[in-house]
The first five atom37 places (N, CA, C, CB, O) and aatype in JSON, in Angstrom:
{
  "aatype": [2, 15, 1, 7, 0, 15, 15, 10, 10, 11, 3, 15, 9, 14, 9, 14, 6, 13, 15, 0, 15, 7, 14, 13, 6, 7, 8, 3, 10, 10, 1, 1, 7, 13, 16, 15, 19, 11, 2, 3, 10, 10, 14, 15, 8, 14, 10, 6, 10, 15, 6, 11, 2, 13, 5, 10, 2, 5, 3, 11, 16, 2, 13, 0, 16, 10, 1, 2, 9, 5, 7, 10, 8, 0, 14, 10, 11, 10, 5, 12, 6, 13, 1, 0, 19, 11, 5, 19, 5, 1, 10, 14, 13, 10, 8, 15, 15, 2, 9, 0, 10, 3, 16, 10, 1, 7, 2, 3, 6, 15, 9, 7, 13, 6, 3, 9, 10, 2, 3, 14, 15, 5, 15, 6, 19, 12, 7, 6, 14, 8, 12, 12, 12, 6, 18, 11, 10, 7, 10, 10],
  "atom_mask": [
    [1, 1, 1, 1, 1],
    [1, 1, 1, 1, 1],
    [1, 1, 1, 1, 1],
    [1, 1, 1, 0, 1],
    [1, 1, 1, 1, 1],
    [1, 1, 1, 1, 1],
    [1, 1, 1, 1, 1],
    [1, 1, 1, 1, 1],
    [1, 1, 1, 1, 1],
    [1, 1, 1, 1, 1],
    [1, 1, 1, 1, 1],
    [1, 1, 1, 1, 1],
    [1, 1, 1, 1, 1],
    [1, 1, 1, 1, 1],
    [1, 1, 1, 1, 1],
    [1, 1, 1, 1, 1],
    [1, 1, 1, 1, 1],
    [1, 1, 1, 1, 1],
    [1, 1, 1, 1, 1],
    [1, 1, 1, 1, 1],
    [1, 1, 1, 1, 1],
    [1, 1, 1, 0, 1],
    [1, 1, 1, 1, 1],
    [1, 1, 1, 1, 1],
    [1, 1, 1, 1, 1],
    [1, 1, 1, 0, 1],
    [1, 1, 1, 1, 1],
    [1, 1, 1, 1, 1],
    [1, 1, 1, 1, 1],
    [1, 1, 1, 1, 1],
    [1, 1, 1, 1, 1],
    [1, 1, 1, 1, 1],
    [1, 1, 1, 0, 1],
    [1, 1, 1, 1, 1],
    [1, 1, 1, 1, 1],
    [1, 1, 1, 1, 1],
    [1, 1, 1, 1, 1],
    [1, 1, 1, 1, 1],
    [1, 1, 1, 1, 1],
    [1, 1, 1, 1, 1],
    [1, 1, 1, 1, 1],
    [1, 1, 1, 1, 1],
    [1, 1, 1, 1, 1],
    [1, 1, 1, 1, 1],
    [1, 1, 1, 1, 1],
    [1, 1, 1, 1, 1],
    [1, 1, 1, 1, 1],
    [1, 1, 1, 1, 1],
    [1, 1, 1, 1, 1],
    [1, 1, 1, 1, 1],
    [1, 1, 1, 1, 1],
    [1, 1, 1, 1, 1],
    [1, 1, 1, 1, 1],
    [1, 1, 1, 1, 1],
    [1, 1, 1, 1, 1],
    [1, 1, 1, 1, 1],
    [1, 1, 1, 1, 1],
    [1, 1, 1, 1, 1],
    [1, 1, 1, 1, 1],
    [1, 1, 1, 1, 1],
    [1, 1, 1, 1, 1],
    [1, 1, 1, 1, 1],
    [1, 1, 1, 1, 1],
    [1, 1, 1, 1, 1],
    [1, 1, 1, 1, 1],
    [1, 1, 1, 1, 1],
    [1, 1, 1, 1, 1],
    [1, 1, 1, 1, 1],
    [1, 1, 1, 1, 1],
    [1, 1, 1, 1, 1],
    [1, 1, 1, 0, 1],
    [1, 1, 1, 1, 1],
    [1, 1, 1, 1, 1],
    [1, 1, 1, 1, 1],
    [1, 1, 1, 1, 1],
    [1, 1, 1, 1, 1],
    [1, 1, 1, 1, 1],
    [1, 1, 1, 1, 1],
    [1, 1, 1, 1, 1],
    [1, 1, 1, 1, 1],
    [1, 1, 1, 1, 1],
    [1, 1, 1, 1, 1],
    [1, 1, 1, 1, 1],
    [1, 1, 1, 1, 1],
    [1, 1, 1, 1, 1],
    [1, 1, 1, 1, 1],
    [1, 1, 1, 1, 1],
    [1, 1, 1, 1, 1],
    [1, 1, 1, 1, 1],
    [1, 1, 1, 1, 1],
    [1, 1, 1, 1, 1],
    [1, 1, 1, 1, 1],
    [1, 1, 1, 1, 1],
    [1, 1, 1, 1, 1],
    [1, 1, 1, 1, 1],
    [1, 1, 1, 1, 1],
    [1, 1, 1, 1, 1],
    [1, 1, 1, 1, 1],
    [1, 1, 1, 1, 1],
    [1, 1, 1, 1, 1],
    [1, 1, 1, 1, 1],
    [1, 1, 1, 1, 1],
    [1, 1, 1, 1, 1],
    [1, 1, 1, 1, 1],
    [1, 1, 1, 1, 1],
    [1, 1, 1, 0, 1],
    [1, 1, 1, 1, 1],
    [1, 1, 1, 1, 1],
    [1, 1, 1, 1, 1],
    [1, 1, 1, 1, 1],
    [1, 1, 1, 1, 1],
    [1, 1, 1, 0, 1],
    [1, 1, 1, 1, 1],
    [1, 1, 1, 1, 1],
    [1, 1, 1, 1, 1],
    [1, 1, 1, 1, 1],
    [1, 1, 1, 1, 1],
    [1, 1, 1, 1, 1],
    [1, 1, 1, 1, 1],
    [1, 1, 1, 1, 1],
    [1, 1, 1, 1, 1],
    [1, 1, 1, 1, 1],
    [1, 1, 1, 1, 1],
    [1, 1, 1, 1, 1],
    [1, 1, 1, 1, 1],
    [1, 1, 1, 1, 1],
    [1, 1, 1, 0, 1],
    [1, 1, 1, 1, 1],
    [1, 1, 1, 1, 1],
    [1, 1, 1, 1, 1],
    [1, 1, 1, 1, 1],
    [1, 1, 1, 1, 1],
    [1, 1, 1, 1, 1],
    [1, 1, 1, 1, 1],
    [1, 1, 1, 1, 1],
    [1, 1, 1, 1, 1],
    [1, 1, 1, 1, 1],
    [1, 1, 1, 0, 1],
    [1, 1, 1, 1, 1],
    [1, 1, 1, 1, 1]
  ],
  "atom_positions": [
    [[95.25, 136.25, 0.7], [94.24, 137.28, 0.71], [94.17, 137.89, -0.68], [94.54, 138.35, 1.78], [95.13, 138.5, -1.14]],
    [[93.03, 137.74, -1.34], [92.93, 138.23, -2.7], [92.59, 139.7, -2.76], [91.9, 137.44, -3.46], [92.83, 140.35, -3.78]],
    [[92.04, 140.24, -1.7], [91.63, 141.64, -1.74], [92.8, 142.58, -1.52], [90.56, 141.9, -0.71], [92.89, 143.61, -2.2]],
    [[93.68, 142.27, -0.62], [94.87, 143.08, -0.39], [94.58, 144.31, 0.45], [0.0, 0.0, 0.0], [93.43, 144.58, 0.81]],
    [[95.63, 145.05, 0.76], [95.52, 146.23, 1.62], [94.85, 147.39, 0.9], [96.9, 146.65, 2.12], [94.21, 148.21, 1.55]],
    [[95.0, 147.47, -0.42], [94.41, 148.6, -1.14], [92.89, 148.56, -1.1], [94.89, 148.61, -2.59], [92.25, 149.61, -1.03]],
    [[92.31, 147.36, -1.15], [90.85, 147.26, -1.11], [90.33, 147.62, 0.29], [90.39, 145.85, -1.51], [89.25, 148.19, 0.41]],
    [[91.08, 147.28, 1.35], [90.68, 147.65, 2.69], [90.72, 149.16, 2.87], [91.56, 146.97, 3.73], [89.88, 149.74, 3.55]],
    [[91.72, 149.78, 2.27], [91.84, 151.23, 2.34], [90.72, 151.9, 1.56], [93.2, 151.68, 1.8], [90.21, 152.93, 2.0]],
    [[90.34, 151.35, 0.43], [89.25, 151.91, -0.36], [87.93, 151.85, 0.39], [89.13, 151.18, -1.69], [87.1, 152.75, 0.27]],
    [[87.72, 150.77, 1.16], [86.46, 150.62, 1.89], [86.31, 151.67, 2.98], [86.37, 149.23, 2.49], [85.19, 152.1, 3.27]],
    [[87.41, 152.09, 3.58], [87.31, 153.01, 4.71], [87.45, 154.48, 4.31], [88.35, 152.66, 5.73], [86.78, 155.34, 4.89]],
    [[88.31, 154.79, 3.34], [88.56, 156.17, 2.95], [88.25, 156.32, 1.47], [90.03, 156.58, 3.26], [88.81, 155.6, 0.64]],
    [[87.36, 157.23, 1.11], [87.08, 157.42, -0.31], [88.29, 158.05, -1.02], [85.83, 158.29, -0.51], [88.79, 159.08, -0.59]],
    [[88.74, 157.42, -2.09], [89.89, 157.91, -2.84], [89.42, 158.27, -4.24], [91.05, 156.85, -2.88], [88.92, 157.41, -4.96]],
    [[89.57, 159.54, -4.62], [89.15, 159.91, -5.98], [90.12, 159.32, -7.01], [89.07, 161.45, -6.14], [91.31, 159.16, -6.73]],
    [[89.61, 159.02, -8.17], [90.45, 158.48, -9.25], [91.19, 159.65, -9.91], [89.6, 157.69, -10.3], [90.57, 160.55, -10.47]],
    [[92.48, 159.6, -9.84], [93.3, 160.59, -10.5], [93.79, 159.99, -11.8], [94.49, 161.04, -9.61], [94.57, 159.04, -11.79]],
    [[93.35, 160.51, -12.89], [93.82, 160.02, -14.17], [94.09, 161.2, -15.07], [92.8, 159.05, -14.82], [93.24, 162.07, -15.26]],
    [[95.27, 161.21, -15.61], [95.63, 162.25, -16.56], [95.12, 161.85, -17.92], [97.16, 162.49, -16.58], [95.29, 160.72, -18.36]],
    [[94.5, 162.77, -18.57], [94.04, 162.49, -19.92], [94.66, 163.51, -20.86], [92.5, 162.52, -20.02], [94.95, 164.64, -20.46]],
    [[94.87, 163.1, -22.07], [95.48, 163.99, -23.03], [96.75, 163.4, -23.59], [0.0, 0.0, 0.0], [97.02, 162.21, -23.42]],
    [[97.54, 164.22, -24.26], [98.73, 163.69, -24.94], [99.85, 163.29, -23.98], [99.26, 164.71, -25.9], [100.75, 162.56, -24.37]],
    [[99.81, 163.77, -22.71], [100.88, 163.48, -21.78], [100.5, 162.41, -20.77], [101.3, 164.74, -21.07], [101.14, 162.28, -19.73]],
    [[99.46, 161.66, -21.06], [99.02, 160.61, -20.16], [100.07, 159.5, -20.11], [97.65, 160.05, -20.58], [100.53, 159.04, -21.15]],
    [[100.43, 159.09, -18.93], [101.41, 158.02, -18.76], [100.75, 156.74, -18.3], [0.0, 0.0, 0.0], [99.61, 156.74, -17.86]],
    [[101.48, 155.66, -18.41], [100.97, 154.36, -17.97], [101.2, 154.23, -16.48], [101.65, 153.19, -18.75], [102.32, 154.38, -16.0]],
    [[100.13, 153.96, -15.74], [100.22, 153.8, -14.29], [100.67, 152.38, -13.98], [98.87, 154.11, -13.61], [99.87, 151.45, -14.0]],
    [[101.95, 152.23, -13.7], [102.55, 150.91, -13.49], [102.02, 150.24, -12.23], [104.05, 151.04, -13.42], [101.86, 149.02, -12.21]],
    [[101.76, 150.99, -11.19], [101.3, 150.4, -9.94], [99.87, 149.86, -10.04], [101.38, 151.42, -8.83], [99.56, 148.85, -9.42]],
    [[99.02, 150.52, -10.8], [97.62, 150.1, -10.89], [97.37, 149.1, -12.01], [96.73, 151.3, -11.08], [96.55, 148.19, -11.87]],
    [[98.05, 149.26, -13.12], [97.75, 148.44, -14.29], [98.81, 147.4, -14.59], [97.58, 149.31, -15.49], [98.58, 146.52, -15.42]],
    [[99.96, 147.45, -13.95], [101.02, 146.47, -14.19], [101.83, 146.8, -15.43], [0.0, 0.0, 0.0], [101.67, 147.86, -16.04]],
    [[102.71, 145.88, -15.78], [103.58, 146.08, -16.93], [102.8, 145.93, -18.23], [104.74, 145.08, -16.9], [101.87, 145.13, -18.33]],
    [[103.18, 146.72, -19.2], [102.54, 146.61, -20.51], [103.22, 145.52, -21.31], [102.59, 147.96, -21.26], [104.43, 145.29, -21.17]],
    [[102.48, 144.86, -22.12], [103.01, 143.82, -22.98], [102.72, 144.18, -24.42], [102.41, 142.43, -22.62], [101.58, 144.13, -24.87]],
    [[103.75, 144.55, -25.13], [103.59, 144.95, -26.52], [103.26, 143.75, -27.39], [104.86, 145.65, -27.03], [102.55, 143.87, -28.39]],
    [[103.77, 142.58, -27.01], [103.55, 141.37, -27.81], [102.06, 141.04, -27.91], [104.31, 140.19, -27.21], [101.61, 140.55, -28.94]],
    [[101.29, 141.28, -26.84], [99.87, 140.98, -26.87], [99.1, 141.95, -27.75], [99.3, 141.02, -25.46], [98.03, 141.61, -28.26]],
    [[99.63, 143.16, -27.94], [98.94, 144.16, -28.75], [99.23, 144.02, -30.24], [99.32, 145.53, -28.3], [98.49, 144.56, -31.07]],
    [[100.29, 143.3, -30.58], [100.66, 143.18, -31.98], [99.74, 142.22, -32.72], [102.1, 142.73, -32.11], [99.34, 141.19, -32.19]],
    [[99.42, 142.57, -33.92], [98.65, 141.71, -34.8], [99.55, 141.27, -35.94], [97.37, 142.44, -35.33], [100.54, 141.93, -36.24]],
    [[99.21, 140.17, -36.57], [100.04, 139.76, -37.71], [100.08, 140.88, -38.76], [99.49, 138.45, -38.34], [99.05, 141.45, -39.11]],
    [[101.26, 141.16, -39.25], [101.4, 142.27, -40.19], [100.98, 141.89, -41.59], [102.81, 142.76, -40.2], [100.72, 142.77, -42.42]],
    [[100.91, 140.62, -41.88], [100.54, 140.16, -43.22], [99.68, 138.91, -43.07], [101.81, 139.87, -44.08], [99.89, 138.12, -42.15]],
    [[98.71, 138.72, -43.96], [97.85, 137.54, -43.83], [98.6, 136.21, -43.92], [96.8, 137.58, -44.9], [98.13, 135.21, -43.37]],
    [[99.73, 136.17, -44.59], [100.47, 134.92, -44.73], [101.41, 134.65, -43.56], [101.26, 134.95, -45.99], [102.03, 133.58, -43.51]],
    [[101.53, 135.59, -42.61], [102.47, 135.42, -41.5], [102.12, 134.2, -40.64], [102.49, 136.67, -40.63], [103.01, 133.43, -40.28]],
    [[100.84, 134.02, -40.32], [100.44, 132.87, -39.52], [100.66, 131.57, -40.28], [98.98, 132.99, -39.1], [101.02, 130.55, -39.7]],
    [[100.43, 131.61, -41.58], [100.65, 130.42, -42.4], [102.13, 130.05, -42.43], [100.13, 130.65, -43.83], [102.47, 128.86, -42.38]],
    [[102.99, 131.02, -42.51], [104.43, 130.76, -42.53], [104.94, 130.26, -41.18], [105.19, 132.01, -42.94], [105.84, 129.43, -41.13]],
    [[104.36, 130.77, -40.09], [104.77, 130.3, -38.77], [104.4, 128.84, -38.56], [104.14, 131.17, -37.66], [105.12, 128.09, -37.91]],
    [[103.27, 128.43, -39.12], [102.78, 127.07, -38.95], [103.04, 126.21, -40.17], [101.3, 127.07, -38.63], [102.35, 125.22, -40.38]],
    [[104.02, 126.57, -40.99], [104.27, 125.85, -42.24], [104.62, 124.39, -42.0], [105.4, 126.52, -43.02], [104.05, 123.51, -42.64]],
    [[105.54, 124.12, -41.09], [105.98, 122.74, -40.85], [104.84, 121.9, -40.29], [107.18, 122.72, -39.89], [104.68, 120.74, -40.67]],
    [[104.03, 122.47, -39.39], [102.9, 121.75, -38.83], [101.87, 121.42, -39.91], [102.24, 122.58, -37.71], [101.35, 120.31, -39.96]],
    [[101.59, 122.4, -40.78], [100.64, 122.17, -41.87], [101.17, 121.13, -42.85], [100.33, 123.48, -42.59], [100.41, 120.31, -43.36]],
    [[102.46, 121.18, -43.13], [103.05, 120.22, -44.05], [103.02, 118.81, -43.45], [104.5, 120.63, -44.38], [102.76, 117.84, -44.16]],
    [[103.28, 118.69, -42.15], [103.2, 117.39, -41.49], [101.78, 116.83, -41.53], [103.68, 117.49, -40.04], [101.59, 115.64, -41.78]],
    [[100.78, 117.69, -41.28], [99.39, 117.24, -41.33], [99.0, 116.75, -42.72], [98.45, 118.37, -40.89], [98.32, 115.73, -42.86]],
    [[99.44, 117.46, -43.75], [99.15, 117.06, -45.12], [99.83, 115.73, -45.44], [99.6, 118.14, -46.11], [99.23, 114.85, -46.06]],
    [[101.09, 115.59, -45.03], [101.8, 114.34, -45.29], [101.16, 113.16, -44.56], [103.27, 114.47, -44.87], [101.07, 112.06, -45.11]],
    [[100.72, 113.39, -43.3], [100.07, 112.32, -42.55], [98.75, 111.92, -43.19], [99.85, 112.75, -41.09], [98.42, 110.73, -43.25]],
    [[97.99, 112.91, -43.66], [96.71, 112.6, -44.3], [96.92, 111.82, -45.59], [95.93, 113.9, -44.6], [96.19, 110.87, -45.87]],
    [[97.92, 112.21, -46.38], [98.22, 111.48, -47.62], [98.69, 110.06, -47.31], [99.28, 112.22, -48.43], [98.26, 109.11, -47.96]],
    [[99.55, 109.94, -46.34], [100.06, 108.63, -45.95], [98.94, 107.72, -45.43], [101.14, 108.78, -44.89], [98.94, 106.52, -45.69]],
    [[98.0, 108.3, -44.7], [96.87, 107.52, -44.2], [95.98, 107.03, -45.34], [96.03, 108.36, -43.21], [95.5, 105.89, -45.32]],
    [[95.77, 107.89, -46.34], [94.93, 107.49, -47.47], [95.6, 106.41, -48.31], [94.61, 108.69, -48.33], [94.92, 105.56, -48.88]],
    [[96.92, 106.44, -48.38], [97.63, 105.48, -49.23], [97.89, 104.17, -48.51], [98.95, 106.08, -49.71], [97.62, 103.09, -49.05]],
    [[98.43, 104.24, -47.27], [98.88, 103.03, -46.59], [98.01, 102.59, -45.42], [100.26, 103.23, -46.1], [98.18, 101.48, -44.91]],
    [[97.1, 103.41, -44.98], [96.26, 103.04, -43.86], [96.63, 103.81, -42.6], [0.0, 0.0, 0.0], [97.53, 104.65, -42.6]],
    [[95.91, 103.51, -41.53], [96.06, 104.26, -40.27], [97.39, 104.01, -39.58], [94.93, 103.91, -39.33], [97.9, 104.9, -38.89]],
    [[97.97, 102.84, -39.73], [99.18, 102.5, -38.99], [100.4, 103.32, -39.43], [99.48, 101.02, -39.16], [101.27, 103.59, -38.61]],
    [[100.48, 103.72, -40.69], [101.67, 104.42, -41.2], [101.87, 105.79, -40.56], [101.57, 104.57, -42.71], [102.97, 106.08, -40.09]],
    [[100.84, 106.68, -40.52], [101.08, 107.97, -39.85], [101.29, 107.83, -38.35], [99.92, 108.9, -40.1], [102.02, 108.61, -37.75]],
    [[100.64, 106.83, -37.72], [100.85, 106.64, -36.29], [102.29, 106.22, -35.99], [99.87, 105.58, -35.75], [102.89, 106.68, -35.02]],
    [[102.83, 105.34, -36.83], [104.21, 104.91, -36.64], [105.17, 106.09, -36.85], [104.55, 103.76, -37.61], [106.13, 106.25, -36.1]],
    [[104.9, 106.9, -37.86], [105.76, 108.05, -38.14], [105.68, 109.09, -37.02], [105.36, 108.7, -39.49], [106.69, 109.67, -36.64]],
    [[104.49, 109.32, -36.49], [104.35, 110.25, -35.37], [105.09, 109.73, -34.13], [102.87, 110.47, -35.04], [105.68, 110.52, -33.39]],
    [[105.05, 108.43, -33.91], [105.77, 107.84, -32.79], [107.28, 108.03, -32.97], [105.42, 106.34, -32.64], [107.99, 108.31, -32.0]],
    [[107.76, 107.87, -34.2], [109.18, 108.09, -34.46], [109.55, 109.55, -34.27], [109.54, 107.64, -35.89], [110.61, 109.85, -33.71]],
    [[108.71, 110.48, -34.71], [108.95, 111.91, -34.5], [109.07, 112.21, -33.01], [107.83, 112.76, -35.13], [109.98, 112.92, -32.59]],
    [[108.14, 111.68, -32.22], [108.13, 111.95, -30.79], [109.39, 111.39, -30.12], [106.87, 111.35, -30.14], [109.95, 112.02, -29.22]],
    [[109.82, 110.21, -30.55], [111.02, 109.6, -29.96], [112.27, 110.39, -30.33], [111.17, 108.15, -30.43], [113.17, 110.55, -29.5]],
    [[112.34, 110.88, -31.56], [113.51, 111.64, -32.01], [113.57, 113.0, -31.33], [113.49, 111.81, -33.53], [114.66, 113.5, -31.04]],
    [[112.42, 113.63, -31.08], [112.4, 114.94, -30.42], [112.87, 114.85, -28.97], [111.0, 115.54, -30.48], [113.4, 115.82, -28.44]],
    [[112.68, 113.71, -28.33], [113.08, 113.56, -26.93], [114.58, 113.44, -26.77], [112.41, 112.36, -26.32], [115.11, 113.79, -25.71]],
    [[115.28, 112.97, -27.78], [116.73, 112.81, -27.7], [117.37, 114.15, -28.0], [117.25, 111.7, -28.7], [117.33, 114.63, -29.13]],
    [[117.95, 114.76, -27.0], [118.58, 116.07, -27.14], [119.94, 116.06, -26.45], [117.68, 117.19, -26.55], [120.23, 115.2, -25.61]],
    [[120.75, 117.02, -26.84], [122.0, 117.23, -26.12], [121.71, 117.95, -24.82], [123.02, 118.03, -26.97], [120.56, 118.26, -24.51]],
    [[122.75, 118.2, -24.06], [122.58, 118.97, -22.83], [122.06, 120.36, -23.18], [123.92, 119.05, -22.04], [122.28, 120.83, -24.29]],
    [[121.36, 121.02, -22.25], [120.71, 122.29, -22.58], [121.66, 123.4, -23.02], [119.94, 122.77, -21.4], [121.24, 124.32, -23.71]],
    [[122.92, 123.34, -22.64], [123.84, 124.42, -23.0], [124.57, 124.14, -24.31], [124.86, 124.63, -21.89], [125.38, 124.96, -24.74]],
    [[124.31, 123.01, -24.96], [124.92, 122.68, -26.24], [123.89, 122.78, -27.36], [125.53, 121.27, -26.2], [122.72, 122.46, -27.18]],
    [[124.35, 123.23, -28.5], [123.46, 123.36, -29.66], [123.13, 121.97, -30.22], [124.1, 124.25, -30.75], [124.03, 121.15, -30.4]],
    [[121.86, 121.71, -30.48], [121.43, 120.44, -31.03], [120.98, 120.64, -32.47], [120.29, 119.82, -30.18], [120.16, 121.51, -32.76]],
    [[121.52, 119.85, -33.38], [121.22, 120.03, -34.8], [119.94, 119.33, -35.23], [122.36, 119.52, -35.63], [119.4, 119.65, -36.29]],
    [[119.43, 118.4, -34.44], [118.22, 117.64, -34.76], [118.3, 116.99, -36.14], [117.0, 118.54, -34.69], [117.35, 117.05, -36.91]],
    [[119.43, 116.37, -36.44], [119.65, 115.77, -37.75], [118.71, 114.58, -37.99], [121.1, 115.32, -37.89], [118.3, 114.35, -39.12]],
    [[118.37, 113.82, -36.94], [117.45, 112.69, -37.11], [116.05, 113.17, -37.48], [117.4, 111.85, -35.83], [115.39, 112.55, -38.31]],
    [[115.6, 114.26, -36.86], [114.29, 114.81, -37.18], [114.25, 115.35, -38.6], [113.92, 115.92, -36.19], [113.27, 115.17, -39.32]],
    [[115.32, 116.02, -39.01], [115.41, 116.51, -40.39], [115.4, 115.37, -41.38], [116.67, 117.36, -40.59], [114.81, 115.48, -42.45]],
    [[116.04, 114.26, -41.04], [116.07, 113.11, -41.93], [114.68, 112.48, -42.05], [117.08, 112.07, -41.43], [114.27, 112.09, -43.14]],
    [[113.96, 112.38, -40.94], [112.61, 111.82, -40.99], [111.65, 112.69, -41.8], [112.07, 111.65, -39.57], [110.79, 112.19, -42.52]],
    [[111.82, 114.0, -41.69], [110.95, 114.92, -42.43], [111.37, 115.1, -43.88], [110.92, 116.26, -41.74], [110.6, 115.62, -44.69]],
    [[112.58, 114.69, -44.21], [113.07, 114.87, -45.57], [113.71, 116.23, -45.8], [0.0, 0.0, 0.0], [113.92, 116.63, -46.95]],
    [[114.04, 116.93, -44.72], [114.65, 118.26, -44.84], [116.18, 118.19, -44.85], [114.19, 119.14, -43.7], [116.84, 119.23, -44.9]],
    [[116.74, 116.99, -44.8], [118.2, 116.88, -44.71], [118.87, 117.19, -46.05], [118.58, 115.49, -44.25], [120.08, 117.44, -46.08]],
    [[118.14, 117.18, -47.13], [118.72, 117.44, -48.44], [118.47, 118.86, -48.93], [118.18, 116.46, -49.45], [118.87, 119.21, -50.04]],
    [[117.81, 119.68, -48.14], [117.53, 121.06, -48.55], [118.35, 122.04, -47.71], [116.02, 121.37, -48.43], [118.64, 121.78, -46.54]],
    [[118.7, 123.15, -48.31], [119.45, 124.2, -47.62], [118.51, 125.37, -47.41], [120.73, 124.64, -48.43], [117.94, 125.91, -48.36]],
    [[118.35, 125.76, -46.16], [117.44, 126.85, -45.82], [118.15, 128.0, -45.15], [0.0, 0.0, 0.0], [119.37, 127.99, -44.96]],
    [[117.37, 128.99, -44.79], [117.88, 130.2, -44.12], [118.59, 129.85, -42.83], [116.73, 131.17, -43.84], [119.66, 130.39, -42.55]],
    [[118.02, 128.95, -42.05], [118.59, 128.61, -40.75], [119.88, 127.81, -40.86], [117.59, 127.83, -39.94], [120.66, 127.77, -39.91]],
    [[120.12, 127.18, -42.0], [121.36, 126.42, -42.17], [122.57, 127.33, -42.32], [121.26, 125.51, -43.38], [123.68, 126.97, -41.92]],
    [[122.38, 128.49, -42.9], [123.5, 129.4, -43.16], [123.67, 130.43, -42.06], [123.3, 130.1, -44.49], [124.79, 130.72, -41.66]],
    [[122.58, 130.99, -41.56], [122.67, 132.08, -40.59], [122.38, 131.64, -39.15], [121.7, 133.18, -40.97], [122.1, 132.48, -38.3]],
    [[122.45, 130.36, -38.88], [122.2, 129.86, -37.53], [123.5, 129.34, -36.92], [121.13, 128.75, -37.54], [123.65, 128.13, -36.71]],
    [[124.42, 130.24, -36.64], [125.72, 129.87, -36.09], [125.59, 129.62, -34.58], [126.78, 130.98, -36.36], [125.25, 130.55, -33.85]],
    [[125.84, 128.4, -34.1], [125.65, 128.12, -32.67], [126.59, 128.9, -31.75], [125.85, 126.65, -32.43], [126.26, 129.1, -30.58]],
    [[127.72, 129.35, -32.26], [128.63, 130.11, -31.39], [128.07, 131.5, -31.09], [130.01, 130.22, -32.03], [128.49, 132.13, -30.12]],
    [[127.14, 131.99, -31.91], [126.52, 133.29, -31.68], [125.14, 133.16, -31.07], [126.44, 134.07, -32.98], [124.39, 134.14, -31.01]],
    [[124.79, 131.97, -30.63], [123.46, 131.72, -30.1], [123.3, 132.33, -28.72], [123.18, 130.21, -30.05], [124.27, 132.45, -27.96]],
    [[122.07, 132.73, -28.38], [121.77, 133.27, -27.06], [121.59, 132.16, -26.04], [120.53, 134.14, -27.11], [121.44, 132.44, -24.85]],
    [[121.59, 130.91, -26.47], [121.4, 129.78, -25.57], [122.65, 129.53, -24.75], [121.02, 128.53, -26.35], [122.56, 128.95, -23.66]],
    [[123.81, 129.95, -25.24], [125.05, 129.72, -24.52], [124.98, 130.37, -23.14], [126.26, 130.26, -25.31], [124.61, 131.54, -23.02]],
    [[125.31, 129.64, -22.13], [125.28, 130.14, -20.77], [126.1, 129.26, -19.87], [0.0, 0.0, 0.0], [126.87, 128.43, -20.34]],
    [[125.93, 129.44, -18.59], [126.68, 128.62, -17.64], [126.06, 127.22, -17.61], [126.68, 129.27, -16.23], [124.87, 127.08, -17.33]],
    [[126.86, 126.19, -17.89], [126.32, 124.83, -17.98], [125.66, 124.33, -16.7], [127.42, 123.89, -18.35], [124.61, 123.69, -16.76]],
    [[126.25, 124.63, -15.55], [125.71, 124.12, -14.29], [124.34, 124.72, -13.99], [126.67, 124.43, -13.14], [123.43, 124.01, -13.56]],
    [[124.19, 126.03, -14.23], [122.91, 126.69, -13.97], [121.83, 126.15, -14.9], [123.05, 128.21, -14.13], [120.69, 125.92, -14.47]],
    [[122.17, 125.96, -16.17], [121.18, 125.49, -17.13], [120.76, 124.05, -16.83], [121.74, 125.6, -18.55], [119.59, 123.7, -16.99]],
    [[121.68, 123.24, -16.42], [121.36, 121.85, -16.09], [120.49, 121.77, -14.84], [122.64, 121.04, -15.91], [119.55, 120.99, -14.79]],
    [[120.81, 122.58, -13.82], [120.02, 122.6, -12.6], [118.6, 123.09, -12.88], [120.68, 123.48, -11.54], [117.64, 122.6, -12.29]],
    [[118.48, 124.07, -13.79], [117.15, 124.57, -14.16], [116.34, 123.48, -14.85], [117.26, 125.8, -15.08], [115.15, 123.32, -14.57]],
    [[116.98, 122.72, -15.75], [116.28, 121.67, -16.47], [115.87, 120.54, -15.53], [117.16, 121.13, -17.58], [114.8, 119.96, -15.71]],
    [[116.67, 120.23, -14.55], [116.34, 119.18, -13.6], [115.38, 119.65, -12.5], [117.6, 118.65, -12.97], [114.91, 118.84, -11.71]],
    [[115.09, 120.95, -12.46], [114.16, 121.48, -11.48], [114.75, 121.73, -10.12], [0.0, 0.0, 0.0], [114.03, 121.8, -9.13]],
    [[116.07, 121.88, -10.06], [116.72, 122.14, -8.77], [116.73, 123.61, -8.41], [118.13, 121.62, -8.79], [116.96, 123.95, -7.25]],
    [[116.48, 124.48, -9.36], [116.44, 125.92, -9.1], [115.02, 126.42, -8.94], [117.12, 126.68, -10.2], [114.81, 127.61, -8.71]]
  ]
}
């Protein structure tokens, strides 16, 4: 039933809208639901979206260059290798370094922010192995 009990009550008894206005107005959780701050945020800097999509943009540029130099088969083969390497992962409760993907992209010889400050022992991914495996297999 998409209408629910509140719509049936509205049809029979007129209910005035009570809304507080002014500096002390609160969020009506029952009528409007939970607020999501993430949806209200806008990028704080014009380059933020570019930085978030840096690897994707770099891959597109590399594929376009490779296509112009070697033909259509070269980027398709590389994309197929990327897809195959991304599928090979450790169990969900273990940290995966993705060394094969870094090697394919050429990032294995560079040191970045995530290499130094990405300690797997302090990761939020650590949890109960059985629960995480059951979730991944769809048993929960």
